[in-house]
C-alpha positions as CSV (number, residue, x, y, z in Angstrom):
1,M,11.8,18.2,-22.3
2,T,11.9,14.7,-23.7
3,P,10.0,12.2,-21.5
4,A,12.2,9.5,-19.9
5,L,11.9,6.1,-21.4
6,P,10.2,3.4,-19.3
7,S,12.4,1.9,-16.7
8,A,13.2,-1.8,-16.2
9,R,10.8,-1.7,-13.2
10,D,8.0,-0.5,-15.6
11,W,8.7,-3.3,-18.1
12,W,8.8,-5.9,-15.3
13,F,5.4,-4.7,-14.0
14,S,3.9,-4.9,-17.5
15,L,5.4,-8.4,-18.1
16,R,4.2,-9.9,-14.8
17,T,0.8,-8.4,-15.2
18,F,0.5,-9.8,-18.8
19,A,1.6,-13.2,-17.5
20,A,-1.1,-13.1,-14.8
21,S,-3.7,-12.0,-17.3
22,M,-2.9,-14.9,-19.6
23,L,-3.0,-17.3,-16.7
24,A,-6.5,-15.9,-15.7
25,L,-7.6,-16.2,-19.3
26,Y,-6.4,-19.8,-19.5
27,I,-8.2,-20.8,-16.3
28,A,-11.4,-19.1,-17.3
29,L,-11.4,-20.8,-20.7
30,A,-10.6,-24.2,-19.1
31,L,-13.6,-23.7,-16.7
32,S,-15.8,-22.7,-19.7
33,L,-16.8,-19.4,-18.0
34,P,-19.1,-17.3,-20.2
35,N,-16.8,-14.2,-20.5
36,P,-13.1,-15.2,-19.9
37,V,-12.0,-11.7,-20.9
38,W,-13.5,-10.4,-17.7
39,A,-10.9,-12.5,-15.8
40,M,-8.2,-11.1,-18.0
41,G,-9.4,-7.5,-17.6
42,T,-9.7,-7.9,-13.8
43,V,-6.0,-8.6,-13.6
44,Y,-5.2,-5.3,-15.1
45,V,-7.8,-3.5,-13.0
46,V,-6.4,-4.7,-9.7
47,S,-2.7,-4.9,-10.6
48,Q,-0.5,-2.2,-8.9
49,P,3.3,-1.9,-8.7
50,M,3.0,-1.9,-4.8
51,M,1.7,-5.0,-3.1
52,G,-0.1,-3.0,-0.4
53,A,-2.1,-1.0,-3.0
54,M,-2.8,-4.3,-4.9
55,R,-4.1,-6.0,-1.8
56,S,-6.4,-3.1,-0.8
57,K,-7.8,-2.8,-4.3
58,T,-8.3,-6.6,-4.4
59,L,-10.3,-6.5,-1.2
60,Y,-12.4,-3.6,-2.4
61,R,-13.1,-5.2,-5.8
62,V,-14.2,-8.4,-4.3
63,G,-16.5,-6.6,-1.9
64,G,-17.8,-4.2,-4.5
65,T,-18.5,-7.0,-7.0
66,L,-20.3,-9.2,-4.5
67,L,-22.4,-6.2,-3.3
68,G,-23.4,-5.2,-6.9
69,V,-24.3,-8.7,-8.1
70,S,-26.2,-9.5,-4.9
71,V,-28.4,-6.4,-5.4
72,A,-29.0,-7.4,-9.0
73,V,-30.1,-10.9,-8.0
74,L,-32.5,-9.5,-5.4
75,L,-34.1,-6.9,-7.6
76,V,-34.4,-8.4,-11.1
77,P,-36.9,-11.3,-10.3
78,P,-39.6,-9.1,-8.6
79,L,-39.2,-6.1,-11.0
80,S,-38.6,-7.8,-14.3
81,D,-42.4,-7.6,-15.1
82,T,-42.3,-3.9,-14.7
83,P,-39.1,-2.8,-16.6
84,I,-39.7,0.9,-15.8
85,L,-39.5,0.2,-12.1
86,L,-36.4,-1.9,-12.6
87,M,-34.8,1.0,-14.5
88,L,-35.8,3.4,-11.7
89,A,-34.3,1.0,-9.1
90,T,-31.1,0.7,-11.1
91,A,-30.8,4.5,-11.5
92,L,-31.4,5.1,-7.8
93,W,-28.9,2.3,-6.8
94,S,-26.2,3.6,-9.1
95,G,-26.6,7.2,-7.9
96,T,-26.7,6.3,-4.3
97,M,-23.5,4.2,-4.6
98,L,-21.8,7.0,-6.5
99,Y,-22.8,9.5,-3.8
100,V,-21.5,7.3,-1.0
101,S,-18.2,6.7,-2.9
102,M,-17.6,10.5,-3.3
103,L,-17.9,11.0,0.4
104,D,-14.7,9.0,0.9
105,R,-11.6,10.4,-0.8
106,T,-9.4,7.4,0.2
107,P,-8.9,4.3,-2.0
108,R,-11.7,2.7,-0.1
109,N,-14.2,4.6,-2.2
110,Y,-13.7,1.9,-4.9
111,L,-15.7,-0.4,-2.6
112,F,-18.8,1.8,-3.3
113,R,-18.1,3.1,-6.7
114,L,-17.8,-0.4,-8.3
115,P,-21.3,-1.6,-7.3
116,A,-22.7,1.5,-9.0
117,Y,-22.1,-0.1,-12.4
118,T,-21.7,-3.7,-11.4
119,M,-25.4,-4.0,-10.6
120,P,-26.7,-2.7,-14.0
121,L,-24.0,-4.8,-15.7
122,V,-25.7,-7.9,-14.3
123,A,-29.3,-6.7,-14.1
124,L,-29.9,-5.2,-17.5
125,P,-28.9,-8.2,-19.7
126,A,-31.2,-10.3,-17.5
127,L,-34.2,-8.0,-17.9
128,H,-36.0,-10.1,-20.4
129,A,-34.7,-13.4,-19.0
130,P,-34.8,-13.0,-15.2
131,Q,-34.3,-16.7,-14.6
132,N,-30.7,-16.2,-15.8
133,V,-29.8,-13.4,-13.4
134,F,-28.2,-15.8,-10.9
135,E,-26.1,-17.5,-13.5
136,I,-24.9,-14.1,-14.9
137,A,-24.1,-12.9,-11.3
138,L,-22.3,-16.1,-10.5
139,A,-20.3,-16.0,-13.7
140,R,-19.3,-12.4,-13.1
141,S,-18.2,-13.2,-9.6
142,E,-16.2,-16.3,-10.6
143,E,-14.4,-14.4,-13.4
144,I,-13.5,-11.6,-11.2
145,I,-12.2,-13.9,-8.5
146,V,-10.2,-15.9,-11.0
147,G,-8.6,-12.7,-12.2
148,I,-7.9,-11.4,-8.7
149,V,-6.3,-14.7,-7.5
150,C,-4.1,-14.9,-10.6
151,A,-3.0,-11.3,-10.2
152,N,-2.0,-11.7,-6.6
153,V,-0.3,-15.0,-7.0
154,V,1.9,-13.9,-9.9
155,A,2.6,-10.5,-8.2
156,G,3.7,-12.4,-5.0
157,L,5.9,-14.7,-7.0
158,A,7.4,-11.8,-8.9
159,M,8.2,-10.0,-5.7
160,G,6.0,-6.9,-6.1
161,E,7.2,-3.7,-4.5
162,R,6.5,-2.7,-0.9
163,V,4.9,0.7,-0.1
164,T,7.6,1.8,2.2
165,P,10.3,2.6,-0.5
166,V,7.7,4.6,-2.4
167,I,6.9,6.6,0.8
168,R,10.6,7.2,1.3
169,Q,11.0,8.7,-2.1
170,R,7.8,10.8,-1.9
171,L,8.8,12.1,1.6
172,E,12.3,13.0,0.4
173,Q,10.8,15.1,-2.5
174,W,8.2,16.7,-0.2
175,F,10.7,17.7,2.5
176,A,13.1,19.1,-0.1
177,A,10.4,21.3,-1.4
178,V,9.1,22.5,2.0
179,S,12.7,23.2,3.3
180,S,13.3,25.3,0.2
181,W,10.1,27.3,1.0
182,A,11.2,27.6,4.7
183,A,14.6,28.9,3.6
184,E,12.9,31.6,1.5
185,A,10.6,32.5,4.4
186,L,13.5,32.7,6.9
187,S,15.6,34.8,4.6
188,A,12.7,37.3,4.1
189,K,12.5,36.6,0.3
190,V,9.1,37.2,-1.2
191,S,8.1,34.3,-3.3
192,Q,4.9,33.8,-5.3
193,A,5.8,30.2,-6.2
194,S,2.8,27.8,-6.3
195,R,2.5,25.6,-3.2
196,H,0.3,23.2,-5.1
197,P,3.0,20.5,-5.3
198,L,3.1,20.5,-1.5
199,T,-0.6,19.9,-1.1
200,A,-0.5,17.3,-3.9
201,G,2.3,15.5,-2.0
202,L,0.2,15.5,1.1
203,Q,-2.8,14.0,-0.7
204,A,-0.6,11.4,-2.3
205,F,0.9,10.5,1.1
206,E,-2.7,10.1,2.5
207,Q,-3.4,7.6,-0.3
208,L,-0.1,5.7,0.5
209,I,-1.0,5.5,4.2
210,A,-4.2,3.8,3.2
211,H,-2.1,1.1,1.4
212,L,0.5,0.9,4.1
213,A,-2.0,-0.9,6.4
214,F,-2.0,-3.8,3.9
215,D,1.8,-3.8,3.5
216,T,3.4,-3.8,7.0
217,G,3.4,-6.0,10.0
218,N,4.4,-3.2,12.3
219,P,1.2,-2.1,14.2
220,Y,2.7,1.3,14.9
221,A,3.7,2.2,11.3
222,V,0.3,3.4,10.2
223,R,-0.2,5.4,13.4
224,A,3.2,7.0,12.9
225,A,2.5,7.8,9.3
226,R,-0.8,9.5,10.3
227,E,1.0,11.5,13.0
228,L,3.6,12.5,10.4
229,R,1.1,13.7,7.9
230,A,-0.7,15.8,10.5
231,R,2.6,17.6,11.3
232,M,3.5,17.9,7.7
233,R,0.1,19.7,7.2
234,M,0.9,22.0,10.1
235,L,4.3,23.0,8.7
236,M,2.6,24.9,5.8
237,P,0.7,27.5,7.8
238,H,3.7,27.9,10.1
239,I,6.0,28.7,7.2
240,S,3.4,31.0,5.7
241,S,3.1,32.8,9.0
242,L,6.9,33.2,9.2
243,A,7.0,34.7,5.7
244,A,4.3,37.2,6.6
245,L,6.1,38.2,9.8
246,Q,9.4,38.6,8.0
247,E,7.7,40.8,5.4
248,A,6.1,43.0,8.1
249,L,9.6,43.4,9.7
250,A,11.1,44.2,6.4
251,R,8.6,47.1,5.9
252,L,9.9,48.5,9.2
253,G,13.6,48.2,8.2
254,G,14.2,44.6,8.9
255,A,14.8,42.5,12.0
256,S,17.4,43.2,14.6
257,E,20.9,41.7,14.2
258,A,20.2,39.3,17.1
259,Q,17.0,38.1,15.5
260,R,18.7,37.6,12.1
261,R,21.3,35.4,13.8
262,R,18.6,33.3,15.5
263,T,16.8,32.9,12.2
264,E,19.9,31.8,10.4
265,E,20.6,29.3,13.1
266,V,17.1,27.8,12.6
267,G,17.7,27.7,8.9
268,R,20.9,25.7,9.4
269,W,19.1,23.4,11.8
270,L,16.4,22.7,9.3
271,M,19.0,21.3,7.0
272,A,20.1,18.7,9.6
273,S,19.4,15.0,8.8
274,A,16.8,13.0,10.7
275,D,19.6,11.3,12.6
276,S,21.1,14.5,13.9
277,V,17.8,16.2,14.7
278,E,17.2,14.1,17.8
279,H,20.3,15.6,19.5
280,A,20.2,19.1,18.0
281,R,20.2,22.3,20.1
282,Y,16.8,24.0,19.9
283,P,16.0,27.7,19.9
284,S,14.8,28.8,23.3
285,V,11.4,30.3,24.1
286,P,11.7,34.1,24.2
287,P,11.6,35.9,27.5
288,R,8.5,37.8,28.6
289,L,7.8,40.9,26.7
290,S,8.1,44.3,28.3
291,A,4.9,46.1,29.0
292,T,6.3,49.0,27.0
293,A,7.3,46.9,24.0
294,T,7.2,48.5,20.5
295,W,5.5,47.1,17.5
296,P,8.8,45.9,15.9
297,E,9.7,44.2,19.2
298,L,6.3,42.6,19.3
299,L,6.7,41.3,15.8
300,E,10.2,39.8,16.7
301,W,8.8,38.2,19.8
302,T,6.0,36.6,17.7
303,L,8.5,35.5,15.1
304,R,10.6,33.8,17.8
305,M,7.5,32.0,19.1
306,R,6.8,30.8,15.5
307,L,10.4,29.6,15.1
308,V,10.0,27.5,18.3
309,G,6.8,26.0,16.9
310,L,8.5,25.3,13.5
311,V,11.5,23.6,15.2
312,D,9.2,21.4,17.3
313,L,7.2,20.4,14.3
314,W,10.3,19.8,12.2
315,R,11.8,17.6,14.9
316,D,8.6,15.5,15.2
317,C,8.5,15.2,11.4
318,Q,12.1,14.0,11.0
319,L,11.8,11.4,13.8
320,L,8.5,10.1,12.6
321,R,9.8,10.1,9.0
322,R,12.7,8.0,10.1
323,G,10.4,5.5,11.8
324,V,8.1,5.3,8.8
325,E,10.8,4.9,6.3
326,N,12.7,2.3,8.3
327,D,9.5,0.5,9.5
328,D,10.7,0.9,13.1
329,A,8.2,3.4,14.5
330,L,8.4,3.3,18.3
331,P,5.2,3.0,20.4
332,R,6.6,5.3,23.1
333,W,7.3,8.2,20.8
334,Q,6.4,11.6,22.4
335,P,5.7,14.7,20.4
336,A,7.7,17.9,20.8
337,Y,4.9,20.0,19.3
338,R,2.2,20.2,21.9
339,R,0.6,23.6,21.1
340,W,-2.4,21.9,19.4
341,N,-3.9,18.5,19.4
342,L,-3.3,17.4,15.8
343,S,-5.4,14.2,16.0
344,G,-8.5,15.8,14.6
345,I,-10.0,14.2,11.5
346,S,-12.5,16.2,9.5
347,H,-12.9,16.6,5.7
348,H,-14.6,19.3,3.7
349,I,-17.5,17.7,1.9
350,D,-19.8,19.7,-0.4
351,F,-22.9,17.6,0.2
352,G,-25.0,19.7,-2.2
353,M,-22.6,19.4,-5.2
354,L,-22.1,15.7,-4.6
355,L,-25.8,15.1,-4.4
356,F,-26.2,17.0,-7.7
357,Y,-23.5,14.9,-9.4
358,A,-25.1,11.7,-8.2
359,G,-28.6,12.8,-8.9
360,S,-27.8,13.9,-12.4
361,M,-26.3,10.5,-13.1
362,S,-29.3,8.8,-11.8
363,L,-31.6,10.9,-14.0
364,G,-29.4,10.2,-17.0
365,I,-29.5,6.4,-16.4
366,F,-33.3,6.5,-16.0
367,L,-33.9,8.5,-19.1
368,G,-31.4,6.4,-21.0
369,G,-33.2,3.3,-19.8
370,L,-36.5,4.5,-21.0
371,L,-35.0,5.3,-24.4
372,W,-33.6,1.8,-24.5
373,L,-36.9,0.1,-23.5
374,S,-38.7,2.1,-26.2
375,T,-36.4,1.0,-28.9
376,G,-36.3,-2.7,-28.0
377,W,-32.7,-2.8,-29.3
378,A,-31.0,-5.6,-27.2
379,P,-27.4,-4.2,-27.4
380,G,-28.7,-1.0,-25.9
381,A,-28.2,-2.6,-22.5
382,N,-24.4,-2.4,-23.2
383,A,-24.7,1.3,-24.1
384,L,-26.5,2.0,-20.8
385,V,-23.9,0.1,-18.8
386,L,-21.0,1.8,-20.5
387,G,-22.6,5.2,-20.0
388,T,-23.0,4.4,-16.3
389,V,-19.3,3.4,-16.1
390,A,-18.2,6.6,-17.7
391,C,-20.3,8.8,-15.4
392,S,-19.1,6.8,-12.3
393,L,-15.4,7.0,-13.2
394,F,-15.3,10.8,-13.7
395,A,-18.3,12.2,-11.7
396,S,-16.1,13.6,-8.9
397,L,-14.0,15.7,-11.2
398,D,-14.7,19.5,-11.5
399,E,-14.7,19.2,-15.3
400,P,-15.5,15.6,-16.3
401,A,-16.3,16.3,-19.9
402,P,-12.7,16.4,-21.2
403,Q,-11.9,13.0,-19.6
404,M,-15.2,11.6,-20.9
405,F,-14.3,12.7,-24.4
406,R,-11.0,10.8,-24.0
407,F,-13.0,7.9,-22.8
408,L,-15.0,8.0,-26.0
409,L,-11.9,8.3,-28.2
410,V,-10.3,5.3,-26.3
411,N,-13.5,3.3,-26.9
412,L,-13.4,4.0,-30.7
413,A,-9.7,3.2,-30.9
414,S,-10.1,-0.1,-29.0
415,S,-13.0,-1.1,-31.3
416,L,-10.6,-0.7,-34.2
417,L,-7.9,-2.7,-32.4
418,G,-10.4,-5.3,-31.4
419,G,-11.6,-5.6,-34.9
420,L,-8.1,-6.0,-36.2
421,L,-7.4,-8.8,-33.7
422,L,-10.7,-10.5,-34.2
423,F,-10.9,-10.6,-38.0
424,V,-7.2,-10.4,-39.1
425,V,-4.9,-11.8,-36.4
426,L,-6.9,-14.4,-34.3
427,P,-8.0,-16.5,-37.3
428,S,-4.5,-17.8,-37.5
429,A,-4.3,-18.6,-33.7
430,H,-5.1,-22.3,-33.4
431,E,-3.5,-22.9,-30.0
432,F,-3.5,-21.0,-26.7
433,E,0.2,-20.2,-27.2
434,T,-0.5,-18.4,-30.5
435,L,-3.4,-16.6,-28.8
436,V,-0.9,-15.4,-26.1
437,A,1.5,-14.2,-28.9
438,C,-1.4,-12.2,-30.5
439,F,-2.1,-10.3,-27.3
440,F,1.6,-9.9,-26.2
441,V,2.6,-6.7,-28.0
442,P,-0.5,-4.5,-27.4
443,C,-0.9,-5.7,-23.8
444,L,2.8,-5.2,-23.0
445,L,2.9,-1.7,-24.4
446,F,-0.3,-0.5,-22.7
447,G,0.8,-2.3,-19.5
448,V,4.0,-0.3,-19.4
449,L,2.1,2.9,-20.1
450,L,0.1,2.2,-17.0
451,V,3.0,2.9,-14.7
452,S,5.5,4.9,-16.8
453,R,3.0,7.6,-17.8
454,P,0.4,7.9,-15.0
455,Q,-1.3,10.8,-16.9
456,F,-2.3,8.2,-19.5
457,G,-2.9,5.3,-17.1
458,T,-6.7,5.4,-17.3
459,E,-6.6,5.4,-21.1
460,A,-4.1,2.5,-21.2
461,L,-6.2,0.4,-18.8
462,L,-9.4,1.1,-20.8
463,M,-7.7,0.2,-24.0
464,I,-6.9,-3.3,-22.6
465,V,-10.3,-3.8,-21.1
466,F,-12.3,-2.5,-24.0
467,T,-10.2,-4.4,-26.6
468,G,-10.7,-7.7,-24.7
469,S,-14.4,-7.0,-24.5
470,F,-14.7,-6.4,-28.2
471,V,-12.7,-9.5,-29.1
472,G,-15.1,-11.5,-26.9
473,L,-13.1,-14.6,-26.5
474,R,-15.0,-17.8,-25.8
475,G,-14.0,-21.5,-25.7
476,A,-13.9,-21.6,-29.5
477,Y,-13.1,-18.9,-32.1
478,T,-16.3,-17.1,-33.3
479,A,-16.2,-14.0,-35.4
480,D,-19.7,-12.7,-36.0
481,F,-19.4,-9.3,-37.7
482,Q,-22.9,-8.2,-37.0
483,L,-22.5,-9.0,-33.3
484,F,-19.2,-7.2,-33.3
485,L,-20.7,-4.2,-35.0
486,D,-23.6,-4.0,-32.6
487,S,-21.2,-4.2,-29.7
488,C,-19.0,-1.4,-31.0
489,L,-22.0,0.8,-31.9
490,A,-23.6,0.3,-28.5
491,S,-20.4,1.1,-26.7
492,A,-19.8,4.2,-28.7
493,L,-23.4,5.4,-28.2
494,G,-23.1,4.8,-24.5
495,A,-19.8,6.8,-24.2
496,L,-21.2,9.6,-26.4
497,G,-24.5,9.7,-24.5
498,A,-22.7,10.0,-21.2
499,L,-20.6,12.8,-22.6
500,L,-23.5,14.8,-24.0
501,W,-25.5,14.3,-20.8
502,T,-22.6,15.6,-18.8
503,L,-22.2,18.6,-21.0
504,L,-25.9,19.3,-20.6
505,M,-26.1,18.9,-16.9
506,R,-22.7,20.3,-15.9
507,P,-21.8,23.2,-18.2
508,F,-19.9,24.9,-15.4
509,G,-16.2,24.4,-15.0
510,S,-13.8,24.4,-12.0
511,E,-14.7,28.0,-11.3
512,L,-17.8,26.9,-9.6
513,A,-16.0,24.4,-7.3
514,L,-13.4,27.0,-6.5
515,S,-16.1,29.6,-5.7
516,R,-18.0,27.1,-3.4
517,L,-14.8,26.2,-1.6
518,V,-14.0,29.9,-1.0
519,H,-17.5,30.6,0.2
520,A,-17.4,27.5,2.5
521,N,-14.1,28.9,3.9
522,W,-15.8,32.2,4.7
523,R,-18.8,30.6,6.2
524,D,-16.6,28.4,8.4
525,L,-14.6,31.4,9.5
526,A,-17.7,33.3,10.4
527,H,-19.1,30.3,12.2
528,C,-15.9,29.7,14.2
529,S,-15.6,33.4,15.0
530,A,-19.1,33.3,16.4
531,G,-18.2,30.3,18.6
532,G,-20.1,27.8,16.5
533,Q,-17.4,25.1,16.6
534,G,-17.8,24.7,20.4
535,S,-14.8,22.8,21.8
536,H,-14.1,20.8,18.7
537,Y,-10.9,22.7,17.9
538,P,-8.9,19.7,16.4
539,E,-11.7,18.9,14.0
540,S,-12.1,22.6,13.0
541,M,-8.4,22.8,12.3
542,A,-8.4,19.6,10.2
543,R,-11.3,20.8,8.1
544,M,-9.6,24.1,7.4
545,Q,-6.4,22.4,6.4
546,D,-8.3,19.9,4.2
547,R,-10.0,22.8,2.4
548,L,-6.6,24.4,1.8
549,E,-5.5,21.2,0.1
550,L,-8.5,21.3,-2.1
551,L,-8.1,25.0,-2.9
552,L,-4.5,25.2,-3.9
553,P,-4.7,23.0,-7.0
554,R,-7.7,25.0,-8.2
555,L,-6.0,28.3,-7.5
556,A,-3.0,27.3,-9.5
557,N,-5.2,27.3,-12.6
558,Q,-7.0,30.6,-11.9
559,R,-6.0,34.1,-12.6
560,G,-6.4,36.9,-10.1
561,Q,-6.2,34.6,-7.1
562,T,-3.1,33.2,-5.5
563,A,-2.1,30.7,-2.8
564,T,-1.7,33.7,-0.5
565,D,-5.4,34.1,-0.4
566,A,-5.9,30.5,0.8
567,F,-3.1,30.8,3.4
568,R,-4.6,34.1,4.6
569,D,-7.9,32.5,5.4
570,L,-6.2,29.5,7.1
571,R,-4.1,31.7,9.3
572,V,-7.1,33.8,10.3
573,G,-8.9,30.6,11.1
574,F,-6.1,29.4,13.4
575,S,-5.9,32.8,15.1
576,V,-9.6,32.7,15.7
577,L,-9.4,29.3,17.3
578,H,-6.6,30.5,19.5
579,L,-8.6,33.4,20.7
580,Q,-11.7,31.2,21.3
581,R,-9.6,28.8,23.3
582,E,-7.9,31.3,25.5
583,E,-10.2,34.3,26.0
584,Q,-12.1,32.9,29.0
585,R,-8.8,32.2,30.8
586,L,-8.0,36.0,30.7
587,G,-11.4,37.3,31.7
588,G,-12.2,40.9,32.5
589,E,-12.2,43.6,29.9
590,V,-9.8,41.5,27.7
591,E,-12.4,38.8,27.3
592,Q,-15.0,41.4,26.4
593,T,-12.6,43.0,23.9
594,I,-11.8,39.6,22.3
595,A,-15.5,38.7,22.1
596,R,-16.2,42.0,20.3
597,L,-13.3,41.4,18.0
598,L,-14.5,37.9,17.1
599,A,-17.9,39.2,16.4
600,A,-16.4,41.8,14.0
601,I,-14.4,39.1,12.2
602,A,-17.6,37.0,11.8
603,A,-19.4,40.1,10.4
604,H,-16.4,40.7,8.0
605,F,-16.5,37.2,6.5
606,R,-20.3,37.2,6.3
607,A,-20.0,40.4,4.3
608,C,-17.4,38.8,2.0
609,E,-19.8,35.9,1.4
610,A,-22.8,38.3,0.7
611,A,-20.7,40.3,-1.7
612,D,-19.4,37.1,-3.5
613,A,-15.8,38.6,-3.3
614,Y,-13.2,39.2,-0.6
615,R,-13.6,42.7,0.8
616,A,-10.8,44.5,2.6
617,P,-11.6,44.7,6.4
618,D,-12.6,48.1,7.7
619,A,-10.8,50.3,10.1
620,A,-13.1,49.4,13.0
621,L,-11.7,45.8,12.9
622,L,-8.2,47.1,12.9
623,A,-9.0,49.3,15.9
624,R,-10.4,46.3,17.8
625,I,-7.2,44.3,17.2
626,D,-5.1,47.2,18.4
627,Q,-7.2,47.6,21.5
628,G,-6.7,44.0,22.3
629,L,-3.0,44.3,21.9
630,R,-2.8,47.2,24.3
631,Q,-4.8,45.3,26.9
632,V,-2.9,42.0,26.6
633,L,0.6,43.4,26.3
634,P,1.2,43.9,30.1
635,L,-0.2,40.5,30.9
636,A,1.9,37.4,31.7
637,G,1.2,33.7,31.3
638,P,0.6,31.1,28.6
639,A,-2.9,32.3,27.8
640,A,-1.7,35.9,27.4
641,D,1.1,34.8,25.1
642,E,-1.3,32.8,22.9
643,V,-3.7,35.7,22.6
644,R,-0.9,38.1,21.9
645,N,0.4,35.8,19.1
646,A,-3.1,35.5,17.6
647,L,-3.7,39.3,17.6
648,V,-0.3,39.9,15.9
649,E,-1.1,37.2,13.4
650,L,-4.5,38.7,12.7
651,R,-3.1,42.2,12.2
652,V,-0.3,41.1,9.9
653,T,-2.7,38.9,7.9
654,L,-5.7,41.1,7.5
655,F,-3.9,44.5,7.5
656,P,-0.4,43.9,6.0
657,E,0.0,47.5,4.9
658,A,-1.3,49.2,8.0
659,A,0.8,51.6,9.9
660,E,2.4,50.7,13.3
661,P,-0.2,50.5,16.0
662,D,-0.1,52.9,19.0
663,L,0.8,50.6,21.9
664,S,1.4,53.4,24.4
665,G,-0.7,53.5,27.5
666,A,-1.2,49.7,27.5
667,E,-4.2,48.7,29.5
668,S,-4.6,45.9,32.0
669,G,-8.0,44.4,31.9
670,A,-7.5,40.9,33.1
671,R,-8.8,39.3,36.3
672,P,-6.1,39.4,39.0
């Protein structure tokens, strides 16, 4: 498929960004700042098509820069006489900042990632002249601020985009995909399609919500967007559960005619627009089950309950979506879906791996610093700084080496382009206007690549920043070939050293991250089944959903594992939380049976973790589920309904091929 050509919007973004960069360069030259290209490069670093994203990155860049230069100013004077201690402090600082930044997966992490390499960028050149550290820090701050001011002023005058239209487009794509999946589930079609695009859409929406706070004057818009995302997350396990129940009914000959009509009605309802949803007729809650209900009847009853939950979620999503897209979210909105509190916020964080990533970078910086000090080669400071930049940018990736190799290639290519500009083109540029003309074509092309081809956005940005750095513009034209060669060599060695160090310290690929995620899932399921989560149900649910969003992209690239495995664990986790919440409300023998069942589930997932592979649950666990079904079937009330739902879900999820349970002779073990 031929890639689409850049749009007029892409060219306009590139043109306005170039104009802002040239304005920043002009001001920096007029103020006689030491490195005017830093102001020019900053414009490209902070520029975004959306004003909200640009404002947030601007804030984080100012904060990160000031933090980094402040630490450099504080540490260099007292440690300059002991360079090894300064290298140790630099390595520890960079590793700590990288670690803190990786704890936050929102755009705010830039506030901590930037100081990781800003501090060595200021401190290392001042190692042998500590009296100059304040001037270096001040110049760095001034050049960054000049670039930021120019970027924001020009973007404001050029009417940069708002975040809301982008959110509208992304939501339209996401709901089209999820409604297609729901249609497949409701029609009992078995589909192995990847659900990775849905989780990718959720993650992208989370990033946009972070920018929305900088783009709207409506105080309820961000809250509505977060409520919407929580319900979008919940749609996925609901649809997965519907698909599993439909498959279970299909193995028994299919649902009844009445149930098929209800399902088709819900399917038509899902296609309604956001405007008509508010006044739609909803499916009713099914009547109480008979104490002598059969397994197919129990499956249909559970399916109807799931349909009611799906409809409530869908209604909430469409109303919230309308409010977010039109920027008219209402403060008095009330949710239709009340089965769970969806306000929990909890993320899966692999503290051990993040500590290893940050620690390995710190060790690399320290060893690289010792090597630099032993050689006495002054440009080696640039190599160390660039290696720190490379490690900081890509440390959070499962496999950073391929990206770091591209980083090296971009560095080499930009040195060639910088040499061409410096020694061939710029000698004929005698005025600022001709200087602008020299930069126009490469900056315009790389600028449009930033937005038209996001997969190459990092490389395009680096080409602009590196090329400007190699050209090294000052107040007057100076072309020192030896200085240029040293700069290119140091940069290449820094990028190459970072790549080789990463290959040495991180030879494993995404398989390790996937394995650790799966094991964390199993540990969490065992922990929750044993009652370890206490009453923190919303946080437990949010953490399980977050882990699903991390798992699906990795599962899409692995053979032998599918998204079904991830949804299986998520649905088991939700069922366990339902049982934990409701068991004490039933009491008697039912509570004891549920407690034994939860203990068996905990033992099952501990066994999976010990075996380093998913193991089929044993017949004893199936027997405990069936015993619970027989005991809860005659009972009435909301708690009994929830427990019955959870038990059916567990049976369908853990034992999809099992024969029908024997529900005859249903027991009554609840407190009167």
